[in-house]
Residue frames relative to the residue before (quaternion, step in Angstrom):
aa qw qx qy qz dx dy dz
M 1.0000 0.0000 0.0000 0.0000 0.00 0.00 0.00
T 0.0952 0.8091 -0.5688 0.1132 3.57 -0.46 1.19
K 0.0234 0.7763 -0.6290 0.0328 3.55 -0.89 0.93
G 0.5794 -0.6220 0.4164 0.3225 3.52 -1.27 0.39
I 0.8314 -0.1826 0.1652 0.4982 3.51 -1.24 -0.64
W 0.5026 -0.6450 0.4898 0.3025 3.53 -1.06 0.80
Q 0.3303 -0.7425 0.5539 0.1811 3.54 -0.91 0.99
R 0.7029 -0.4844 0.3148 0.4150 3.57 -1.26 0.44
D 0.6630 0.5092 -0.3200 0.4458 3.60 0.85 -0.91
E 0.6468 0.5172 -0.3187 0.4610 3.59 1.01 -0.79
L 0.6494 0.5148 -0.3144 0.4631 3.57 1.01 -0.78
I 0.6235 0.5307 -0.3364 0.4652 3.58 1.03 -0.77
I 0.6606 0.4944 -0.3034 0.4765 3.58 0.96 -0.88
A 0.6507 0.5158 -0.3205 0.4558 3.59 0.95 -0.83
F 0.6543 0.4961 -0.3275 0.4675 3.59 0.97 -0.75
N 0.5587 0.5820 -0.3791 0.4531 3.58 1.12 -0.59
L 0.6920 0.4530 -0.2798 0.4875 3.59 0.88 -0.92
Y 0.5834 0.5713 -0.3736 0.4401 3.60 1.04 -0.70
C 0.6826 0.4924 -0.2886 0.4565 3.58 0.95 -0.85
K 0.7887 0.4225 -0.1655 0.4147 3.56 0.96 -0.85
I 0.7039 0.3506 -0.3057 0.5368 3.62 1.18 0.16
P 0.5782 -0.5972 0.4175 0.3671 3.62 -1.01 0.73
F 0.6106 -0.6005 0.3716 0.3584 3.55 -1.00 0.84
G 0.6817 0.5156 -0.2940 0.4279 3.59 0.94 -0.85
R 0.6934 0.4546 -0.2769 0.4856 3.58 1.26 -0.18
I 0.4310 0.6674 -0.4807 0.3712 3.56 1.22 0.44
H 0.4283 0.6525 -0.5268 0.3365 3.55 -0.13 1.32
N 0.6424 -0.5984 0.3360 0.3411 3.55 -1.20 0.50
R 0.6203 0.5171 -0.3633 0.4646 3.61 1.26 0.11
N 0.4737 0.6730 -0.4359 0.3644 3.58 1.29 -0.12
S 0.4994 -0.6910 0.4308 0.2958 3.60 -0.77 1.02
D 0.6386 0.5174 -0.3368 0.4594 3.61 1.06 -0.67
V 0.6246 0.5222 -0.3279 0.4793 3.57 1.08 -0.73
I 0.6587 0.5075 -0.3075 0.4627 3.57 0.93 -0.88
A 0.6525 0.5204 -0.3158 0.4514 3.58 0.96 -0.88
L 0.6698 0.4792 -0.3053 0.4780 3.58 0.95 -0.84
A 0.6103 0.5494 -0.3507 0.4502 3.59 1.02 -0.75
N 0.6575 0.5012 -0.3104 0.4692 3.59 0.95 -0.84
A 0.6619 0.5141 -0.3076 0.4504 3.58 0.98 -0.85
L 0.7339 0.4013 -0.2184 0.5027 3.57 1.07 -0.76
D 0.3734 -0.7302 0.4791 0.3130 3.59 1.29 -0.14
R 0.5138 0.5771 -0.4512 0.4466 3.51 0.93 1.05
S 0.5766 -0.5840 0.4292 0.3772 3.57 -1.22 0.23
P 0.6052 -0.5503 0.4201 0.3929 3.60 -1.15 0.50
S 0.6260 0.5376 -0.3439 0.4481 3.59 1.03 -0.69
A 0.6407 0.5226 -0.3239 0.4599 3.58 1.01 -0.80
V 0.6672 0.4919 -0.3033 0.4700 3.59 0.97 -0.85
S 0.6759 0.4849 -0.3095 0.4608 3.60 0.84 -0.91
W 0.6351 0.5154 -0.3348 0.4679 3.59 1.04 -0.67
K 0.6255 0.5275 -0.3381 0.4649 3.58 1.04 -0.72
L 0.6417 0.5073 -0.3249 0.4746 3.60 0.99 -0.78
A 0.6388 0.5140 -0.3208 0.4742 3.58 1.04 -0.74
N 0.6072 0.5428 -0.3480 0.4644 3.57 1.13 -0.61
F 0.6300 0.5037 -0.3350 0.4870 3.60 1.04 -0.69
A 0.6207 0.5735 -0.3421 0.4110 3.58 1.01 -0.78
R 0.6149 0.5658 -0.3584 0.4163 3.59 1.07 -0.64
L 0.6774 0.4919 -0.2796 0.4701 3.60 1.24 -0.44
D 0.5720 0.6390 -0.3559 0.3713 3.57 1.29 -0.29
P 0.3820 -0.7540 0.4832 0.2284 3.63 -0.41 1.17
S 0.6062 0.5702 -0.3618 0.4201 3.61 1.04 -0.70
L 0.6780 0.4629 -0.2839 0.4953 3.58 1.03 -0.76
Q 0.6279 0.5451 -0.3356 0.4426 3.57 1.00 -0.81
N 0.6611 0.5180 -0.3036 0.4498 3.58 1.01 -0.83
R 0.6864 0.4300 -0.2729 0.5191 3.58 1.26 -0.37
G 0.5602 -0.6353 0.3728 0.3788 3.57 1.29 0.17
I 0.5361 0.5821 -0.4157 0.4483 3.59 1.26 0.41
S 0.1924 -0.8510 0.4837 0.0690 3.56 -0.45 1.17
G 0.3798 -0.6994 0.5221 0.3065 3.63 1.14 -0.35
A 0.7624 -0.2861 0.2413 0.5279 3.57 -1.11 -0.60
I 0.5234 -0.6622 0.4431 0.3020 3.56 -1.09 0.71
H 0.7987 0.2231 -0.0963 0.5505 3.56 0.89 -0.91
G 0.0192 0.7918 -0.6101 0.0232 3.55 -1.16 0.59
S 0.5215 -0.6384 0.4736 0.3102 3.52 -1.31 -0.21
K 0.6505 -0.4997 0.4083 0.4006 3.53 -1.32 0.29
G 0.6112 0.5833 -0.3457 0.4083 3.57 1.06 -0.75
E 0.6332 0.5283 -0.3304 0.4591 3.58 1.02 -0.76
V 0.6380 0.5207 -0.3205 0.4681 3.56 0.99 -0.83
E 0.6545 0.5205 -0.3123 0.4508 3.58 0.94 -0.89
I 0.6762 0.4750 -0.2981 0.4778 3.60 0.92 -0.87
W 0.6013 0.5481 -0.3550 0.4604 3.60 1.00 -0.77
N 0.7011 0.4655 -0.2717 0.4668 3.57 0.85 -0.96
E 0.6197 0.5441 -0.3499 0.4444 3.60 1.00 -0.73
F 0.6557 0.4940 -0.3154 0.4760 3.59 0.90 -0.87
N 0.7195 0.4625 -0.2683 0.4433 3.57 0.78 -0.98
D 0.6444 0.4941 -0.3219 0.4868 3.58 1.23 -0.36
N 0.8132 0.0436 0.0218 0.5800 3.60 1.10 -0.63
W 0.1305 -0.8354 0.5312 0.0537 3.57 0.41 1.24
E 0.6531 0.5483 -0.3352 0.4005 3.59 0.86 -0.90
E 0.7117 0.4488 -0.2652 0.4708 3.58 0.83 -0.95
L 0.7198 0.4561 -0.2665 0.4505 3.59 0.83 -0.96
A 0.5830 0.5596 -0.3855 0.4454 3.59 1.08 -0.56
F 0.6863 0.4669 -0.2873 0.4779 3.57 0.86 -0.94
E 0.6401 0.5276 -0.3318 0.4492 3.58 0.94 -0.85
S 0.6613 0.5063 -0.3157 0.4546 3.58 0.95 -0.85
E 0.6583 0.4943 -0.3133 0.4735 3.60 1.00 -0.76
R 0.6298 0.5303 -0.3326 0.4599 3.58 1.04 -0.75
L 0.6803 0.4808 -0.2868 0.4730 3.57 0.90 -0.90
L 0.6333 0.5238 -0.3311 0.4635 3.58 1.03 -0.77
A 0.6323 0.5195 -0.3266 0.4728 3.58 0.99 -0.84
Q 0.6429 0.5450 -0.3173 0.4346 3.57 0.99 -0.86
V 0.7361 0.4196 -0.2552 0.4657 3.61 0.79 -0.95
T 0.7099 0.4259 -0.2634 0.4953 3.60 1.17 -0.43
G 0.4977 -0.7026 0.3977 0.3170 3.58 1.29 0.09
Q 0.4674 0.6592 -0.4535 0.3758 3.57 1.17 0.58
S 0.4492 -0.6289 0.5440 0.3268 3.53 -1.31 0.25
I 0.5692 -0.5958 0.4336 0.3647 3.57 -1.12 0.57
E 0.5686 0.5797 -0.3809 0.4423 3.59 1.19 -0.47
K 0.6457 0.5025 -0.3229 0.4757 3.59 1.03 -0.74
V 0.6241 0.5274 -0.3354 0.4690 3.57 1.02 -0.80
A 0.6821 0.4802 -0.2755 0.4778 3.57 1.06 -0.77
A 0.3949 -0.7340 0.4572 0.3101 3.58 1.35 -0.04
I 0.3317 0.6963 -0.5467 0.3259 3.56 1.03 0.87
V 0.0120 -0.8285 0.5567 -0.0588 3.56 -0.42 1.22
E 0.6780 -0.4635 0.3659 0.4376 3.52 -1.30 0.24
G 0.7086 0.3980 -0.3117 0.4923 3.55 -0.79 1.00
D 0.5220 0.5964 -0.4219 0.4403 3.56 1.25 -0.29
Q 0.6192 -0.5365 0.4121 0.3986 3.55 -1.19 0.48
P 0.5098 -0.6600 0.4474 0.3230 3.63 -0.79 0.96
L 0.2936 -0.7668 0.5505 0.1509 3.54 -1.02 0.88
K 0.4619 -0.6381 0.5359 0.3039 3.52 -1.13 0.66
E 0.5107 -0.6266 0.4860 0.3323 3.54 -1.21 0.46
G 0.6927 0.5010 -0.3435 0.3888 3.54 -1.33 0.20
K 0.8482 -0.2104 0.1373 0.4663 3.52 -1.28 -0.51
E 0.6260 0.5483 -0.3483 0.4315 3.59 1.00 -0.77
R 0.6597 0.4966 -0.3005 0.4774 3.56 0.95 -0.90
D 0.6589 0.5164 -0.3090 0.4514 3.58 0.88 -0.95
S 0.6632 0.5059 -0.3080 0.4574 3.59 0.95 -0.86
F 0.6477 0.5198 -0.3161 0.4588 3.57 1.01 -0.84
I 0.6603 0.5060 -0.3056 0.4631 3.57 0.90 -0.92
R 0.6490 0.5172 -0.3179 0.4586 3.57 0.92 -0.93
A 0.6630 0.5086 -0.3131 0.4514 3.60 0.89 -0.90
R 0.6713 0.4963 -0.3037 0.4591 3.59 0.91 -0.89
V 0.6413 0.5230 -0.3210 0.4606 3.57 0.94 -0.88
N 0.6969 0.4797 -0.2753 0.4565 3.56 0.86 -0.96
Q 0.6232 0.5281 -0.3396 0.4663 3.59 1.04 -0.71
N 0.6492 0.5121 -0.3122 0.4678 3.57 1.01 -0.83
F 0.6290 0.5279 -0.3279 0.4671 3.58 1.05 -0.78
F 0.6571 0.5140 -0.3140 0.4532 3.59 0.89 -0.92
R 0.6592 0.5062 -0.3138 0.4591 3.58 0.87 -0.91
A 0.6735 0.5005 -0.3042 0.4509 3.58 0.83 -0.97
S 0.6690 0.5120 -0.3001 0.4474 3.59 0.95 -0.87
V 0.6818 0.4811 -0.2916 0.4676 3.57 0.92 -0.90
L 0.6751 0.4842 -0.3123 0.4607 3.60 0.84 -0.88
A 0.6398 0.5177 -0.3323 0.4606 3.60 1.01 -0.74
A 0.6318 0.5451 -0.3350 0.4375 3.59 0.99 -0.82
Y 0.7490 0.3561 -0.1930 0.5244 3.57 1.05 -0.79
D 0.4558 -0.7144 0.4246 0.3187 3.58 1.28 0.37
T 0.5905 -0.6259 0.3325 0.3861 3.55 1.10 0.91
C 0.5523 0.5459 -0.4353 0.4555 3.55 0.83 1.09
C 0.5240 -0.6098 0.4904 0.3363 3.57 -1.06 0.75
C 0.4276 -0.7395 0.4572 0.2476 3.59 -0.74 0.99
I 0.6634 0.4666 -0.3137 0.4938 3.62 1.24 -0.19
T 0.8222 0.2623 -0.1070 0.4936 3.58 0.72 -1.07
G 0.4338 -0.6929 0.4663 0.3380 3.58 1.15 -0.54
L 0.3387 0.7553 -0.4980 0.2585 3.60 1.26 0.10
P 0.1745 -0.8473 0.4965 0.0706 3.64 -0.62 1.08
I 0.4938 0.6585 -0.4346 0.3656 3.61 1.19 0.36
S 0.3979 -0.7750 0.4343 0.2292 3.58 -0.27 1.28
E 0.6313 0.5567 -0.3410 0.4187 3.59 1.04 -0.73
L 0.7162 0.4159 -0.2416 0.5057 3.59 1.22 -0.42
L 0.6101 0.5701 -0.3346 0.4368 3.58 1.30 0.11
V 0.1775 -0.7703 0.6095 0.0608 3.52 -1.22 0.73
A 0.3344 -0.6817 0.6066 0.2356 3.56 -1.12 0.71
S 0.1293 -0.8429 0.5214 0.0291 3.56 -0.03 1.33
H 0.3695 -0.6968 0.5674 0.2367 3.55 -1.03 0.81
I 0.3991 -0.6946 0.5441 0.2495 3.58 -0.97 0.88
V 0.7107 0.2117 -0.1397 0.6562 3.54 0.91 -0.98
P 0.5023 -0.6994 0.4010 0.3125 3.62 -0.54 1.09
W 0.6943 -0.5097 0.3456 0.3724 3.53 -1.24 0.73
A 0.7433 0.4344 -0.2342 0.4516 3.58 0.79 -1.01
S 0.6630 0.5644 -0.2993 0.3903 3.60 1.17 -0.49
D 0.8094 0.1161 -0.0371 0.5744 3.60 1.13 -0.51
P 0.2042 -0.8289 0.5085 0.1128 3.61 0.29 1.24
K 0.6292 0.5689 -0.3455 0.4013 3.61 0.99 -0.78
N 0.7885 0.3096 -0.1472 0.5107 3.59 1.05 -0.74
R 0.2655 0.7927 -0.5109 0.2003 3.57 1.17 0.45
L 0.7959 0.2842 -0.1359 0.5170 3.57 0.95 -0.84
N 0.4184 0.6927 -0.4754 0.3450 3.56 1.27 0.22
P 0.4037 -0.7394 0.4725 0.2589 3.65 -0.49 1.09
R 0.6087 0.5470 -0.3616 0.4467 3.61 1.17 -0.41
N 0.6268 0.4632 -0.3358 0.5291 3.56 1.35 0.01
G 0.6474 0.5281 -0.3130 0.4517 3.58 1.20 0.44
L 0.1175 -0.7345 0.6623 0.0898 3.51 -1.32 0.54
C 0.3250 -0.7025 0.5885 0.2335 3.55 -1.10 0.63
L 0.0749 0.8082 -0.5716 0.1206 3.56 -0.42 1.27
N 0.4879 -0.5958 0.5254 0.3617 3.54 -1.22 0.40
A 0.7153 -0.5042 0.2761 0.3973 3.55 -1.23 0.51
I 0.6454 0.5195 -0.3303 0.4521 3.63 1.00 -0.75
H 0.7229 0.4306 -0.2580 0.4748 3.58 0.80 -0.98
D 0.5610 0.5723 -0.3843 0.4584 3.57 1.19 -0.47
R 0.6780 0.4823 -0.2946 0.4700 3.58 0.87 -0.92
A 0.6474 0.5124 -0.3179 0.4661 3.59 0.99 -0.81
F 0.6475 0.5126 -0.3084 0.4721 3.57 1.03 -0.83
D 0.6637 0.5171 -0.2932 0.4541 3.57 0.95 -0.94
R 0.7396 0.4000 -0.2163 0.4961 3.60 1.03 -0.78
G 0.5594 -0.6566 0.3724 0.3424 3.58 1.23 0.22
L 0.4458 0.6943 -0.4577 0.3313 3.58 1.20 0.37
L 0.7684 0.0530 -0.0986 0.6302 3.54 1.29 -0.12
T 0.1143 -0.7698 0.6224 0.0834 3.53 -1.26 0.41
I 0.3415 -0.6810 0.5969 0.2518 3.54 -1.38 0.11
T 0.3679 -0.7552 0.5024 0.2047 3.57 -0.65 1.12
Q 0.6634 -0.5204 0.3644 0.3952 3.55 -1.29 0.18
D 0.6665 0.3923 -0.3231 0.5454 3.58 1.27 -0.01
Y 0.5704 -0.6856 0.3233 0.3163 3.53 1.28 0.73
K 0.4872 0.6325 -0.4574 0.3916 3.57 0.97 0.87
V 0.4903 -0.6554 0.4988 0.2852 3.54 -1.16 0.72
V 0.0161 -0.7666 0.6419 0.0015 3.57 -0.99 0.91
L 0.2740 -0.7789 0.5477 0.1349 3.55 -0.84 1.02
S 0.5339 -0.6289 0.4692 0.3151 3.53 -1.17 0.66
P 0.5562 -0.6008 0.4599 0.3437 3.62 -1.10 0.66
R 0.5212 0.6464 -0.4081 0.3794 3.59 1.22 -0.39
L 0.6469 0.5360 -0.3229 0.4358 3.60 1.16 -0.51
A 0.4569 0.7067 -0.4420 0.3105 3.59 1.26 -0.24
A 0.6241 0.5635 -0.3381 0.4227 3.57 1.05 -0.70
F 0.7341 0.3808 -0.2212 0.5169 3.60 1.23 -0.39
A 0.3095 0.8232 -0.4453 0.1680 3.58 1.33 0.16
E 0.6995 0.4641 -0.2724 0.4702 3.59 1.12 -0.54
E 0.5284 0.6260 -0.4123 0.3987 3.57 1.26 -0.09
D 0.4769 -0.6985 0.4516 0.2841 3.59 -0.69 1.05
S 0.6426 0.5352 -0.3332 0.4355 3.58 0.97 -0.81
I 0.6593 0.4946 -0.3045 0.4774 3.58 1.02 -0.81
K 0.6156 0.5399 -0.3419 0.4611 3.57 1.04 -0.76
D 0.7206 0.4638 -0.2540 0.4485 3.56 0.84 -1.02
L 0.7568 0.4196 -0.2162 0.4522 3.56 0.90 -0.93
L 0.8271 0.2245 -0.0774 0.5095 3.59 1.01 -0.77
I 0.7293 0.4758 -0.2847 0.4009 3.58 0.51 -1.18
R 0.6266 0.5647 -0.3440 0.4125 3.59 1.00 -0.75
Y 0.7062 0.4545 -0.2600 0.4766 3.60 1.20 -0.47
D 0.4179 0.7117 -0.4723 0.3095 3.60 1.23 -0.03
G 0.8211 0.1906 -0.1736 0.5092 3.58 -0.73 1.11
V 0.5226 0.6364 -0.4155 0.3863 3.59 1.27 -0.10
R 0.4164 -0.6883 0.5360 0.2560 3.58 -1.02 0.79
I 0.4431 -0.7037 0.4856 0.2695 3.58 -0.85 0.92
R 0.5195 -0.5825 0.5126 0.3578 3.53 -1.32 0.27
L 0.3118 -0.7736 0.5192 0.1865 3.57 -0.49 1.13
P 0.5276 -0.6474 0.4468 0.3207 3.57 -1.09 0.68
Q 0.6173 -0.5414 0.4185 0.3882 3.54 -1.28 0.31
R 0.7751 -0.0109 0.0066 0.6317 3.58 1.17 -0.56
F 0.7734 0.3183 -0.2570 0.4842 3.57 -1.32 0.18
V 0.0464 0.8105 -0.5753 0.1000 3.57 0.78 1.08
P 0.5948 -0.6137 0.3712 0.3630 3.63 -0.88 0.88
E 0.4777 -0.6743 0.4989 0.2613 3.54 -0.97 0.97
Q 0.5342 -0.6657 0.4256 0.3007 3.56 -0.84 1.04
S 0.6721 0.5075 -0.3138 0.4386 3.59 0.89 -0.86
F 0.6165 0.5323 -0.3495 0.4631 3.60 1.12 -0.58
L 0.6463 0.5067 -0.3135 0.4767 3.57 0.99 -0.85
E 0.6305 0.5337 -0.3311 0.4560 3.58 1.00 -0.81
Y 0.6248 0.5337 -0.3334 0.4623 3.58 1.00 -0.82
H 0.6734 0.4886 -0.3075 0.4618 3.58 0.84 -0.94
N 0.6283 0.5491 -0.3345 0.4380 3.59 0.96 -0.85
K 0.7753 0.3967 -0.1832 0.4560 3.55 0.87 -1.01
V 0.7817 0.3717 -0.1678 0.4719 3.57 0.98 -0.83
V 0.7764 0.3584 -0.1820 0.4854 3.58 0.85 -0.95
F 0.6705 0.5398 -0.2990 0.4120 3.57 0.93 -0.93
S 0.3253 -0.7295 0.5724 0.1855 3.58 -1.05 0.84
S 0.0892 -0.8359 0.5415 0.0128 3.58 0.03 1.29
């Protein structure tokens, strides 16, 4: 199976997969890599190598001494920059293109299933679909970065995990879908983080709000929260949280 130069649409789709599978599973035997290779009429080796080329551009990996592929193309750099300049637009575009090459409907990508509340036609429907698609992309990207484990407790059950925004969704539209604005947390710690009962410092340590002092003798609070005070989180394989986002949460959301 031989094809020529990768086109822009193919690179966008490949970067979508780069975001959504754990770094350690980027290889030509991965079922997701094989499926995408079939959809693009390329070999699994070609797809896995392209993902490795994207990895060479990832600062989070570079800071850990992981370089990915040594050589790459200008096109990869352009797509990397396009995503990082406009996550919201490129995330949706990548999902739309992926749906197109795999023969899916965008409604299926948005996880709109029978029984969902009926949608009106027109702009309202389009906005709802776009929001759902983008939310699903953000969740998949964040959970993949943390290898589907809570960064505080290590809980590995995906049904109990949340892709938490560091800077709240409504506060920074530009970074709503930026995986570096995400933490993988279990549902309890996600709620505590969202309500300012805990924060993550810029050196990646858990700090609890003084508001919890009133519950310090409760065994449940000791087990679920207090035991993690001062603990360093498990950093993701890529898309390490942006320092400025953590600073915002420390100063604006956290109840000190």
